[in-house]
C-alpha positions in Angstrom: -0.1 0.1 -0.2 1.4 3.3 -0.8 0.9 5.9 1.6 0.5 9.7 0.0 1.3 12.5 2.4 2.3 15.9 1.0 6.4 16.4 1.2 5.8 19.9 2.7 4.0 18.5 5.7 6.8 16.0 6.2 9.4 18.4 5.5 7.8 21.1 8.1 7.4 18.7 10.7 11.0 17.1 10.1 12.8 20.9 10.1 10.8 21.7 13.0 11.4 19.0 15.3 15.5 19.2 14.5 15.1 22.7 15.0 13.3 22.8 18.5 15.3 19.7 19.7 17.9 21.8 22.4 15.2 23.8 23.8 12.6 21.2 24.1 15.4 19.0 25.8 16.1 21.6 28.1 12.0 22.5 29.1 11.6 18.9 29.4 14.7 18.2 31.4 14.1 21.1 34.0 10.8 20.7 33.8 10.7 16.6 34.9 13.1 17.7 37.9 11.4 21.0 38.9 7.9 19.5 39.1 8.5 15.8 40.2 11.3 15.8 41.7 11.2 19.5 43.3 15.1 20.1 42.0 15.6 23.8 41.6 19.5 24.3 41.0 21.9 26.3 43.6 24.6 29.0 43.9 27.7 29.0 44.3 28.1 31.6 47.2 31.8 33.7 47.9 31.6 35.8 51.5 33.9 38.9 51.6 34.2 40.9 54.6 33.4 44.8 53.6 34.6 47.5 55.8 32.1 50.3 56.1 32.8 53.9 56.2 30.0 54.5 58.5 26.5 51.7 60.0 24.8 50.5 57.1 21.4 53.0 56.0 18.2 52.1 54.9 19.4 53.8 51.7 18.9 51.9 48.0 21.3 54.1 46.3 24.1 54.2 48.7 24.2 50.8 49.1 24.3 49.7 45.2 27.3 52.0 44.9 28.9 50.7 47.7 28.3 47.3 46.6 29.5 48.7 43.1 32.5 50.4 45.0 33.8 46.7 46.3 33.0 44.8 43.4 35.6 47.2 41.5 38.2 46.7 44.3 37.9 43.1 44.1 37.8 43.1 40.6 34.6 41.4 40.1 32.1 41.7 37.3 30.4 45.0 37.9 27.0 44.2 38.4 23.5 45.2 36.9 20.4 44.5 38.0 17.7 45.8 40.2 18.2 46.1 43.9 15.6 44.9 46.8 16.1 45.9 50.9 14.3 44.0 53.1 14.0 42.7 56.8 17.1 40.3 57.9 15.2 36.6 58.4 16.9 36.4 62.2 17.1 39.4 64.7 16.4 43.0 63.6 18.0 45.0 60.9 17.7 44.6 57.0 19.4 43.4 54.4 20.5 44.4 50.9 20.4 42.4 47.7 21.3 43.1 44.2 19.8 40.9 41.4 22.5 40.9 38.6 21.0 39.8 35.3 19.4 36.6 36.6 22.5 34.6 37.3 23.9 35.9 40.0 22.9 37.9 43.3 24.9 39.6 45.5 23.9 40.5 49.2 24.9 43.1 51.7 24.5 41.6 55.3 25.5 43.9 58.4 27.3 41.9 61.0 27.3 42.4 65.0 30.2 45.2 64.2 28.3 48.0 62.7 31.0 48.7 60.8 31.6 45.5 59.2 29.3 44.0 56.8 29.2 40.6 54.9 28.9 40.5 51.1 28.0 37.5 49.4 28.3 37.0 45.9 25.9 34.1 45.1 26.4 32.7 41.1 23.8 30.4 39.6 24.8 26.9 38.7 24.6 25.8 35.2 21.6 23.7 36.3 20.0 26.7 38.1 20.3 29.0 35.0 18.0 26.2 33.1 15.8 26.3 35.5 15.6 30.2 35.1 15.4 30.0 31.7 12.7 27.5 31.9 10.9 30.0 34.5 11.2 32.7 31.7 13.6 34.7 33.5 16.2 34.9 30.8 16.5 38.2 28.6 14.5 39.5 26.1 16.4 37.3 23.2 16.2 34.2 24.8 12.2 35.0 25.8 11.8 35.6 22.1 13.6 32.1 21.4 11.2 30.4 23.7 7.9 32.2 21.8 9.5 31.1 18.4 9.9 27.6 20.3 6.3 27.7 21.3 5.2 28.6 17.8 6.9 25.8 16.2 5.7 23.2 18.7 2.2 24.6 17.7 3.4 23.9 13.9 4.5 20.4 14.7 1.1 19.4 16.4 -0.8 20.5 13.5 1.2 18.8 11.0 1.8 16.0 12.7 -2.0 15.6 13.2 -2.5 16.3 9.8 0.2 13.1 8.8 -2.1 11.1 11.3 -5.5 12.1 9.7 -4.2 11.5 6.0 -3.6 7.8 7.1 -7.2 6.2 7.0 -5.7 3.5 9.1 -5.2 5.6 12.0 -7.9 8.6 11.7 -10.5 6.4 14.4 -7.1 6.1 17.1 -6.1 9.5 16.0 -9.6 10.4 17.1 -9.8 8.1 20.2 -6.5 9.6 21.7 -7.8 13.2 21.3 -10.9 12.6 22.7 -9.2 10.9 25.7 -6.7 14.0 25.5 -9.2 16.3 25.9 -11.4 14.5 28.7 -8.2 14.1 30.8 -7.2 17.6 30.8 -10.7 18.8 31.6 -10.8 16.2 34.5 -7.6 17.5 35.8 -8.8 21.1 35.7 -12.1 20.2 37.6 -10.0 18.5 40.3 -8.0 21.0 40.9 
């Protein structure tokens, strides 16, 4: 029996699958590890003792400048991102956090000596970077790439469905599988 499937459908499906393979594997792997095994990845912290001229004040711009100056002194890459001041988890006082991109966090915490602070530079592990990308925390280029991935995945679903529909002996199974899938999806929504 000769099967007729339009070559453009087959080629579209093939090229789309080949193009999205790396990002699909990243989303698949991180999705499984995040949601099934609750593995979010970690950071590699490096601690530095910082000598202050005056006790830490709750002034975001001054603390940001202090962190940048200290990073310069230590010959570390200058941070660029957003900052936050929050209460300490233990005891009174506050901490300053500098979120540098999505893969580095710089934290400034006072010590028992008001003229000494601890600066911790936390660099994300490679797996943590993939988790952050999975959670759409990458730059705009990666977000565009992920959007293209979503569109190509839609094209693959449509072309795969059309290819299966063209084969008479698979139509019934395709309809059964589609119906079961829709019913399972509705059941999962209802039990939430």
